[in-house]
N, C-alpha and C positions, 0 to 999 in steps of 0.2 A: 186488606188490613192485616199486617203481620203482627203476631203476638208470641213472645218467648214463652217457654214453659214457666209456670207460676213460681217455681223455686228459683228461677234465674232472673225473672223480670223485676225491674225497678228496685235493684238492691239498695240504691241510695235513699229510698223511702223508708227503709227499715226503722230509722230513728223517729219516724213520724207516726208510728202506729201503736203508741202506748207502752205498757210495761213489758219487761223482758219476757215474763211468763206468757206464753201463748202468742208471742210476737210473730212467729212464722205463719200461723193460721190467720192472724189479723192482717198480715201483709198480703197474703194470697187473697183474702176477702176484699181488701182495698183495690188491688190490681184488677180483680174481676169486676168490681163495681165501676171503676174508671172505664174499663173496656166496654161494659154494657151501656154506659152513658154516651160514649163516643159512637158506638154502633147505633144507638137509638137516634141520636142527632143526625147521623149520616142517612139513616133510612127515612127520616122525615124531610130530607132535602129533595125538592122536586127535580133538581138537576142530576141527582144520583139515581141511576137506574137499578142498581143492585149492589149489595154489600156482601163481600166474600172475605171471610177470615182465613188466615194461613197460620196454622198452629198444629203441633203434635201433642200438646198437653191434653190428656184425656179428660180432666175435670173441666177445663175451659171448653173443649169440644162439646161435651155433653151439655153444658150450660148454654152455649151459643146455639146449638141445634135445637134445644128446647125453646129458645126464643125465636126460632124460625130463621136463623142465620145459616147460610151455607158455609161449610168449613172444608178447606183443602188441607190435607196433611203436609207438613213441611218435610217432604220426602228427601230433598237434598240434605237437610240438616247441616248446612254449611254456612250459616250466617244469614243476616237480614237480606242482603242483596241477592243472594242465591235463592232465598225463599220467594222474593218478589219476582225475580226473573222466571222462576218456575210457575208461579200463579199467572203472570202476564202471558206466558206461552200457552197455558191451559185455557185461559179465557179467550185468547185470540184465535186459538184453533177451533174452539166450540162456537164462537160468535165473532167472526172476522170483522163485522161492522162495529163492534163495541170498542169504545175508547176507554182505556184502562187508567187507573190512578192509584197511587199508594197514599193512604191516609194513616198517620200514626195513631195507635190505639190508646194514647194517654192524654186525651183532650176532654176532661170531664165537664168543662164549662162550654163546650162547643155549641154554637147556635146555628141552626140550619140555614138561616138567612145569610149568615156570614160565609159559611161554606159555599152556599149557592152563588153568592156574589163573586167569590174567588174563581169558581169554575166558569162563570160567565165572563169574567175579565180575561181569562186565559184564551178565550175563543177556541181556535183549532190548534193553537200552538202548544208545544211541549213547555211546561211551565212549573214553577215551584213557589211555595210560600215558606219563608224562613220562620223560625221560632222567635220568641220575644227577645232573646239575646242577640239574634241576628246571625248566629253561627250554625245552628242545626236546621233541619227541614221537617216541617210537619205535613206538608202535602206536596206530592209530585204527580203531575198529570202528563200522560203521553200525548204526543201530537196526533193529529188526525192520521189514521192509517200507519202510525209509527210505533216503534217499541217504547216501553217505559224507560228502559236504560237507567235503572236505579244506581245511585252512587252514594248511599248513606254511609255514615261514619263520622269521625271527628272532622269538623269544618265542612260538613256536607253542603251548606248553603253556597260556599265559594266553589266547591267542586261541581255542584249542579249548574251554577252559573257559567263556569268555565267550559262545561260540556255543551253549552248552547241553549240551556233551558232559560226561559224568560222569567224574570223576577216578578212575583205578585206581591206588591207591597202596599196593599190597601188597608183601610181601618178595620181590620178583622182581628180584634184582640183575642176573641175566644178561639179562633183557629190557630193563633200563634202561641197560645198558652199551654204547651205540653208540660207534663208534670213528671219531673225526674227527682226533685228534692222536696224537703219540707217547705222551703221558701217558695218553690213553684206552686205547691199545693195551696199555700196561703193566697197567692195571686189568683188562683182559680176560684177560691172561696169568695174573694172580693168581686169577681166577675159574675158569680152565681153558678153553683154546681148543678149537675143533673140529679135526678131523684135517687139513683142508686148510690152514688157517692155520698150524697147528703145523708141518706139513711144509714149508710155504713158508719160515717163519722159520728152520727148521733148515738148509734149503738155502742161504738167504741168509747165515746165520752161517758156514757152511762156505766159501762163496765169498769172503766178506770176510776170513776167516782165511787162506785160501790166497793172497789177494792182498796 
């Protein structure tokens, strides 16, 4: 699970975190809450053996490790795909039998049963799940005994499909609802947020109302 440093992550969400004053701190808190909800849902998925985060953000690293999540530093520091290739290599060297996958960390409404169903549907194939717009990728699974071969970026759904990954297009709304903008956040709210993001928004609402 790759995560940018908090000051760089989800910049398009800045307008969804209340007043200008204290916005940077509120934004970091929102990104952290969304990450924790995504991690929590993945860890409750029976088909997921282990969740490993890839980040070099010291605050996120401390928070995730306190929650019992393994963290690999993004030592390449060369973008999302480089971070994922690094993590894929580390995990495959330490546990050659493990099948790896990349799950985006911005899925605050993620339901374990939907993530599990997508993993089951993939079987042993390299496969991907697109976002709700159909252009991005929220989940990429390596094939059995094969590399992850991540190709995230603009239009990654098409790029992953062109690279031979199988499209996972089931009724998995929560798995497809990544949050990049305020509109995305509203869609996730309608699906039902995890406890961390829900609590963050409640606190933010109370702060804005008090101000």
